[in-house]
LOPALUM-790295 format. One line per field, with one value per residue (C-alpha): residue number from 1; x, y, z; chain. Coordinates in steps of 0.02 Angstrom, whole numbers, plus 50000, padded with zeros to 5 digits. Layout:
residues N
k: NUM_... .
east: X_... .
north: Y_... .
up: Z_... .
c: A_... .
end
This chain:
residues 576
k: 1_2_3_4_5_6_7_8_9_10_11_12_13_14_15_16_17_18_19_20_21_22_23_24_25_26_27_28_29_30_31_32_33_34_35_36_37_38_39_40_41_42_43_44_45_46_47_48_49_50_51_52_53_54_55_56_57_58_59_60_61_62_63_64_65_66_67_68_69_70_71_72_73_74_75_76_77_78_79_80_81_82_83_84_85_86_87_88_89_90_91_92_93_94_95_96_97_98_99_100_101_102_103_104_105_106_107_108_109_110_111_112_113_114_115_116_117_118_119_120_121_122_123_124_125_126_127_128_129_130_131_132_133_134_135_136_137_138_139_140_141_142_143_144_145_146_147_148_149_150_151_152_153_154_155_156_157_158_159_160_161_162_163_164_165_166_167_168_169_170_171_172_173_174_175_176_177_178_179_180_181_182_183_184_185_186_187_188_189_190_191_192_193_194_195_196_197_198_199_200_201_202_203_204_205_206_207_208_209_210_211_212_213_214_215_216_217_218_219_220_221_222_223_224_225_226_227_228_229_230_231_232_233_234_235_236_237_238_239_240_241_242_243_244_245_246_247_248_249_250_251_252_253_254_255_256_257_258_259_260_261_262_263_264_265_266_267_268_269_270_271_272_273_274_275_276_277_278_279_280_281_282_283_284_285_286_287_288_289_290_291_292_293_294_295_296_297_298_299_300_301_302_303_304_305_306_307_308_309_310_311_312_313_314_315_316_317_318_319_320_321_322_323_324_325_326_327_328_329_330_331_332_333_334_335_336_337_338_339_340_341_342_343_344_345_346_347_348_349_350_351_352_353_354_355_356_357_358_359_360_361_362_363_364_365_366_367_368_369_370_371_372_373_374_375_376_377_378_379_380_381_382_383_384_385_386_387_388_389_390_391_392_393_394_395_396_397_398_399_400_401_402_403_404_405_406_407_408_409_410_411_412_413_414_415_416_417_418_419_420_421_422_423_424_425_426_427_428_429_430_431_432_433_434_435_436_437_438_439_440_441_442_443_444_445_446_447_448_449_450_451_452_453_454_455_456_457_458_459_460_461_462_463_464_465_466_467_468_469_470_471_472_473_474_475_476_477_478_479_480_481_482_483_484_485_486_487_488_489_490_491_492_493_494_495_496_497_498_499_500_501_502_503_504_505_506_507_508_509_510_511_512_513_514_515_516_517_518_519_520_521_522_523_524_525_526_527_528_529_530_531_532_533_534_535_536_537_538_539_540_541_542_543_544_545_546_547_548_549_550_551_552_553_554_555_556_557_558_559_560_561_562_563_564_565_566_567_568_569_570_571_572_573_574_575_576 .
east: 50717_50757_50623_50574_50529_50503_50319_50206_50035_49972_49832_49780_49602_49512_49656_49726_49818_49932_50106_50157_50229_50403_50385_50317_50137_50061_49894_49853_49998_49931_50013_50083_50253_50393_50560_50705_50805_50659_50721_50871_50770_50715_50532_50547_50653_50600_50427_50465_50485_50665_50811_50886_51055_51108_51077_51180_51327_51311_51315_51474_51556_51513_51604_51756_51738_51832_51769_51855_51832_51703_51673_51491_51455_51299_51237_51127_51103_51255_51313_51352_51538_51547_51416_51480_51415_51472_51639_51727_51656_51690_51789_51955_52047_52223_52299_52235_52316_52174_52158_52308_52204_52286_52227_52356_52290_52262_52082_52021_51938_52033_52039_51909_51952_51786_51694_51634_51496_51436_51310_51431_51526_51713_51690_51620_51437_51312_51148_51015_50850_50821_50680_50588_50637_50461_50463_50635_50581_50416_50496_50642_50522_50379_50439_50457_50291_50167_50021_50095_49994_50105_50077_50147_50154_50300_50396_50510_50657_50721_50599_50449_50516_50549_50372_50299_50406_50340_50160_50195_50279_50137_50007_50102_50147_49986_49882_49996_50013_49825_49810_49955_49910_49733_49660_49791_49937_49839_49799_49979_50044_49912_49962_50145_50107_50003_50142_50271_50155_50129_50316_50345_50217_50288_50468_50418_50310_50447_50581_50693_50715_50739_50621_50560_50388_50420_50463_50302_50203_50253_50231_50083_50013_49925_49807_49706_49846_49974_49851_49800_49982_50029_49879_49912_50099_50100_49970_50095_50236_50128_50049_50223_50291_50430_50414_50604_50633_50667_50549_50688_50715_50529_50487_50634_50573_50395_50456_50559_50406_50295_50431_50438_50250_50259_50393_50283_50136_50243_50315_50162_50184_50371_50530_50610_50759_50922_50988_51119_51196_51207_51315_51401_51445_51487_51421_51276_51250_51425_51451_51638_51643_51656_51780_51664_51591_51681_51728_51593_51494_51396_51337_51206_51073_51129_50973_50930_51106_51149_51000_51034_51218_51180_51066_51207_51356_51336_51479_51432_51462_51523_51385_51325_51156_51127_51213_51224_51195_51374_51520_51671_51612_51675_51546_51593_51471_51437_51324_51214_51035_50960_50792_50708_50754_50931_51012_51057_51234_51271_51204_51301_51464_51427_51412_51575_51662_51605_51668_51834_51869_51839_51657_51584_51405_51315_51156_51036_50886_50813_50705_50604_50477_50585_50762_50808_50988_50954_51085_51221_51156_51139_51320_51374_51270_51352_51522_51482_51425_51590_51685_51582_51492_51316_51188_51043_50897_50741_50581_50496_50350_50202_50104_50115_50156_50323_50305_50194_50236_50403_50526_50707_50843_50802_50882_50816_50948_50869_50976_50922_50789_50901_50910_51070_51129_51204_51047_50923_50763_50691_50513_50475_50408_50345_50279_50101_50135_50162_50028_50068_50201_50194_50218_50065_50175_50291_50298_50286_50300_50309_50448_50535_50538_50655_50632_50554_50650_50606_50568_50439_50491_50677_50783_50951_51077_51020_51123_51179_51333_51239_51065_50952_50776_50648_50619_50527_50516_50594_50743_50764_50729_50865_51009_50945_50980_51143_51202_51158_51251_51404_51392_51393_51543_51636_51623_51615_51736_51744_51562_51528_51397_51283_51307_51258_51104_51054_51084_50983_50840_50839_50849_50708_50567_50389_50257_50138_49985_49924_49981_49896_49936_50006_49883_49733_49622_49665_49750_49876_50024_50188_50241_50107_50188_50373_50490_50542_50387_50499_50569_50758_50836_51020_51032_50958_51070_51225_51181_51157_51320_51413_51339_51383_51564_51590_51608_51474_51364_51198_51096_51176_51096_51020_51125_51082_50941_51008_50925_50813_50874_50818_50904_51046_50957_50811_50932_50974_50815_50898_50974_50830 .
north: 51723_51831_51808_51989_52153_52078_52119_52254_52280_52393_52513_52658_52703_52545_52421_52314_52151_52042_51982_51852_51683_51695_51870_51940_51994_52113_52027_52031_52143_52294_52460_52486_52538_52428_52511_52497_52346_52265_52096_52113_52149_52044_52009_52021_52178_52273_52206_52143_51966_51984_51864_51938_51970_52100_51976_51850_51971_52009_51823_51784_51938_51878_51716_51809_51727_51806_51812_51730_51791_51697_51711_51712_51690_51775_51703_51841_51984_52087_52208_52394_52380_52566_52567_52642_52497_52358_52414_52371_52195_52140_51980_52008_51871_51904_51790_51899_52061_52181_52242_52158_52048_51890_51738_51759_51622_51498_51460_51495_51662_51818_51962_51884_52007_52012_51866_51816_51850_51692_51787_51907_51907_51914_52083_52156_52148_52073_51980_52086_52010_51829_51710_51595_51414_51352_51436_51367_51191_51208_51260_51139_50991_51059_50984_50814_50803_50933_50848_50676_50537_50427_50265_50319_50139_50116_50261_50238_50318_50480_50469_50464_50605_50712_50684_50733_50889_50931_50913_51025_51156_51146_51174_51319_51409_51387_51432_51571_51644_51662_51738_51861_51908_51959_52099_52092_52134_52273_52346_52328_52422_52556_52572_52588_52725_52816_52800_52872_53018_53051_53044_53175_53293_53270_53299_53471_53505_53452_53535_53381_53223_53103_53084_52947_52894_52982_53143_53128_53096_53265_53360_53479_53460_53607_53593_53448_53369_53372_53302_53161_53121_53117_53009_52880_52864_52865_52726_52619_52661_52617_52462_52390_52454_52547_52720_52735_52688_52823_52855_52804_52634_52605_52642_52538_52390_52417_52424_52265_52177_52227_52176_52006_51986_52031_51899_51772_51816_51797_51630_51532_51575_51584_51519_51642_51740_51661_51814_51718_51631_51794_51871_51730_51620_51458_51284_51279_51093_51055_51073_51054_51213_51318_51459_51592_51756_51911_51996_52132_52091_52255_52244_52381_52273_52259_52305_52130_52070_52234_52222_52040_52072_52214_52104_51981_52092_52281_52353_52357_52501_52622_52750_52730_52669_52496_52353_52184_52028_51961_52069_51981_51926_51953_51949_51855_51906_51778_51848_51712_51775_51883_51970_51807_51629_51577_51434_51272_51272_51445_51400_51237_51324_51469_51348_51265_51432_51482_51319_51322_51500_51477_51519_51430_51491_51518_51621_51583_51700_51640_51501_51432_51299_51195_51126_51030_51003_50974_50838_50970_51074_50917_50870_51045_51031_50865_50944_51083_50952_50861_51023_51070_51219_51270_51316_51430_51449_51557_51455_51567_51688_51600_51561_51379_51214_51162_50988_50958_51101_51107_51238_51232_51219_51113_50994_50835_50745_50682_50525_50441_50555_50587_50759_50859_50876_51049_51137_51254_51313_51472_51540_51721_51779_51949_52036_52068_52254_52218_52091_51936_51807_51723_51829_51803_51780_51647_51470_51337_51149_51028_50931_51059_51221_51204_51369_51540_51703_51888_51936_52078_52261_52227_52385_52364_52433_52475_52542_52722_52725_52798_52734_52619_52554_52419_52259_52101_51921_51755_51834_51938_51795_51685_51807_51829_51644_51652_51797_51702_51549_51658_51733_51558_51506_51665_51630_51440_51399_51212_51189_51093_51145_51007_51070_51247_51184_51079_51223_51349_51226_51162_51338_51409_51476_51415_51552_51529_51558_51493_51581_51616_51489_51594_51628_51572_51624_51463_51470_51333_51299_51345_51164_51113_51213_51195_51061_51146_51250_51394_51566_51576_51658_51702_51715_51542_51476_51550_51468_51301_51320_51359_51205_51096_51157_51154_51342_51363_51268_51201_51334_51504_51660_51784_51942_52086_52192_52352_52519_52511_52611_52628_52524_52619_52638_52732_52870_52910_52934_53046_52900_52841 .
up: 50554_50703_50833_50862_50777_50605_50613_50678_50751_50614_50652_50544_50586_50536_50538_50677_50644_50749_50707_50581_50628_50698_50769_50930_50956_51079_51104_51288_51339_51430_51396_51571_51631_51694_51729_51610_51667_51758_51698_51815_51972_52120_52157_52346_52351_52195_52156_51980_51917_51859_51879_52039_51960_52087_52226_52129_52120_52305_52340_52242_52316_52492_52453_52386_52216_52071_51893_51746_51567_51462_51275_51219_51035_50967_50803_50737_50612_50659_50794_50807_50841_50881_51019_51181_51288_51170_51103_51268_51269_51090_51074_50987_50897_50963_50830_50689_50630_50585_50408_50328_50213_50277_50372_50510_50623_50481_50525_50348_50387_50337_50462_50577_50715_50809_50728_50555_50430_50343_50237_50156_49992_49967_49882_50043_49994_50117_50119_50201_50148_50102_50062_50182_50200_50167_49997_49958_50002_49908_49744_49759_49770_49664_49500_49583_49674_49607_49520_49549_49631_49739_49831_49998_50057_49939_50013_50161_50248_50171_50025_50139_50245_50091_50029_50198_50196_50024_50083_50232_50122_49996_50130_50206_50045_49949_50099_50158_49984_49968_50141_50126_49948_49994_50097_50236_50121_50038_50209_50267_50116_50140_50324_50279_50153_50283_50414_50294_50254_50440_50467_50333_50411_50585_50533_50473_50626_50747_50642_50651_50549_50694_50840_50957_51011_51175_51082_50985_51144_51218_51054_51050_50875_50793_50648_50582_50478_50619_50746_50628_50589_50773_50818_50683_50709_50898_50896_50802_50922_51072_50998_50968_51135_51042_51116_51135_50953_50824_50679_50560_50641_50661_50479_50419_50520_50458_50278_50301_50370_50225_50102_50186_50172_49988_49961_50048_49937_49782_49837_49782_49599_49578_49655_49776_49720_49778_49870_49964_49813_49718_49855_49949_49800_49891_49851_49973_49942_50009_50197_50170_50065_50222_50193_50127_50188_50252_50415_50412_50568_50566_50386_50398_50484_50664_50765_50823_50860_50945_51061_51102_51137_51256_51360_51384_51411_51393_51495_51678_51799_51665_51697_51518_51460_51533_51622_51538_51643_51639_51695_51619_51448_51272_51132_50973_50837_50701_50567_50491_50508_50368_50354_50307_50353_50393_50296_50385_50317_50386_50558_50565_50519_50636_50782_50733_50715_50889_50965_50874_50929_51114_51147_51298_51271_51105_51094_50951_50940_50776_50708_50563_50515_50397_50409_50250_50307_50490_50494_50468_50613_50721_50686_50738_50897_50938_50904_51027_51151_51135_51168_51322_51243_51296_51162_51209_51088_51080_51078_50949_50949_50869_51028_50979_51062_50990_51062_50910_50791_50703_50761_50701_50756_50907_51032_50952_50850_50690_50670_50832_50909_51060_51141_51150_51330_51301_51239_51327_51242_51315_51320_51360_51527_51581_51733_51795_51768_51583_51544_51646_51689_51518_51362_51250_51096_51169_51105_51238_51262_51408_51321_51210_51312_51459_51551_51537_51556_51542_51362_51372_51357_51376_51369_51286_51161_50985_50839_50854_50967_51117_51080_51183_51167_51205_51109_51154_51102_51147_51058_51215_51336_51261_51295_51473_51495_51396_51504_51662_51598_51563_51738_51814_51710_51761_51946_51941_51800_51837_51785_51627_51500_51562_51741_51693_51603_51754_51875_51775_51757_51936_52010_51902_52009_51983_51991_52137_52031_51865_51707_51543_51408_51265_51127_51229_51375_51466_51636_51675_51788_51704_51727_51603_51462_51502_51566_51727_51756_51809_51768_51785_51937_51938_52128_52156_52016_52098_52264_52180_52082_52242_52323_52175_52169_52357_52377_52510_52631_52569_52660_52626_52694_52573_52551_52666_52597_52525_52502_52348_52200_52021_51887_51806_51640_51718_51766_51587_51487_51359_51266_51159 .
c: A_A_A_A_A_A_A_A_A_A_A_A_A_A_A_A_A_A_A_A_A_A_A_A_A_A_A_A_A_A_A_A_A_A_A_A_A_A_A_A_A_A_A_A_A_A_A_A_A_A_A_A_A_A_A_A_A_A_A_A_A_A_A_A_A_A_A_A_A_A_A_A_A_A_A_A_A_A_A_A_A_A_A_A_A_A_A_A_A_A_A_A_A_A_A_A_A_A_A_A_A_A_A_A_A_A_A_A_A_A_A_A_A_A_A_A_A_A_A_A_A_A_A_A_A_A_A_A_A_A_A_A_A_A_A_A_A_A_A_A_A_A_A_A_A_A_A_A_A_A_A_A_A_A_A_A_A_A_A_A_A_A_A_A_A_A_A_A_A_A_A_A_A_A_A_A_A_A_A_A_A_A_A_A_A_A_A_A_A_A_A_A_A_A_A_A_A_A_A_A_A_A_A_A_A_A_A_A_A_A_A_A_A_A_A_A_A_A_A_A_A_A_A_A_A_A_A_A_A_A_A_A_A_A_A_A_A_A_A_A_A_A_A_A_A_A_A_A_A_A_A_A_A_A_A_A_A_A_A_A_A_A_A_A_A_A_A_A_A_A_A_A_A_A_A_A_A_A_A_A_A_A_A_A_A_A_A_A_A_A_A_A_A_A_A_A_A_A_A_A_A_A_A_A_A_A_A_A_A_A_A_A_A_A_A_A_A_A_A_A_A_A_A_A_A_A_A_A_A_A_A_A_A_A_A_A_A_A_A_A_A_A_A_A_A_A_A_A_A_A_A_A_A_A_A_A_A_A_A_A_A_A_A_A_A_A_A_A_A_A_A_A_A_A_A_A_A_A_A_A_A_A_A_A_A_A_A_A_A_A_A_A_A_A_A_A_A_A_A_A_A_A_A_A_A_A_A_A_A_A_A_A_A_A_A_A_A_A_A_A_A_A_A_A_A_A_A_A_A_A_A_A_A_A_A_A_A_A_A_A_A_A_A_A_A_A_A_A_A_A_A_A_A_A_A_A_A_A_A_A_A_A_A_A_A_A_A_A_A_A_A_A_A_A_A_A_A_A_A_A_A_A_A_A_A_A_A_A_A_A_A_A_A_A_A_A_A_A_A_A_A_A_A_A_A_A_A_A_A_A_A_A_A_A_A_A_A_A_A_A_A_A_A_A_A_A_A_A_A_A_A_A_A_A_A_A_A_A_A_A_A_A_A_A_A_A_A_A_A_A_A_A_A_A_A_A_A_A_A_A_A_A_A_A_A_A_A_A_A_A_A_A_A_A_A_A .
end
């Protein structure tokens, strides 16, 4: 599932719960202000633990380096193709004639002008919600293993692995079904009903149907009902750090979350509905049946993919909204992630589509606990590796150690336990002004998490043509790394994917002090919970890239300090 905004801290009077697995939490994050675009800033100059991207641009400019266009594929939920800051940076398949209903370039995908939707039907319908992989695995294997006593010493190879997978799914679904079907789900549904009632009252009081948390904050409520409605709803906005989000988007996300919890609760007793098969209609058991889907990359559910894409490449220096990290990038949207868990086949083919159509970086802000067809994804990863394409993946938001807990997809190749050389796994960092250097929700792992990158209160594009807002999660940290990788490839085009990975990792900056281990009160060095022990830094990466490619001496001077100015997005607070 997408690694952000699929769950909510719910609080209505008596109730306060943290996020579900696979989505961000707010435990330990103080409600303090960081500026919009803080993730771009420089610690020494601006006082925030960003990636120093402006210093990186000043550096390449001082060396008279010119940028080259780079295609970045975003495998996600969709994108608002009409957004003012994204429309100029959409990848366009020049070999395809838009809207003629023909496969002009012969790649098997009709009218794939800006990308492809692997979870759509040929009739134009689209998968929005889907089941969870654990439930799919549980019910697929239930008839074979439920109530059966096996001598595990006689099992080996694939049979033993399948049985272990069944036991894991059984434990997760039977336990999770009981938990989600009890008091928590009742309270969640009650909270949602209360939020909708408050929304109705406030629409009338404000005399408008759409408002943000910030609008609500400045509203002077009159009367007991209005004051209660404001208090309850603004608590939810603040608890989720979504003050720039509209009431419509917030309630939709809240509703989606509760629906997902209901589906989880039901999964113990009955097999999940096959949403994907009903719409897509391919043979999911056959990886060679690959020409399915449609070209609708917006598909009505583009919040997550829109936000991710803006972090990477929102048009720079256009005096609109925000600046993306990379200045000469085209975004190829590949829709493969529903509200629920993605399917291995769709992810494998999405990676292959990205590679075959010229992407040099692929961002993957999603994850799940089971991967029944991991071999297909692994083969796609190896294919990308052979074509010199970098894959960047979000570590996940369960506050867990993914050295020991399953998190898919990942860099480990199942067939031989080797690690893909073109893969970066990203944890989420923050800033002391927003709760600390490590995000409390972020997964971690000395072996599996390569670097950390900003992922707390990240301001970016959201659906609505001229709309912007905050989101957080490793979903936001991953595109920070993907955007930095694209920047390096723009200005140092001879770099290979393995070079970019090495540069980003080697140039990551280790915090001077200990950090909080996510999900605990334990303080550790970042090197104890990640491979590099560092937070990425685009300026340091640019210097190292220049050194590696022979574009500069080994000890370049830091760009001249410029007069401090606010990030562009802070100058336009009307776009919420």
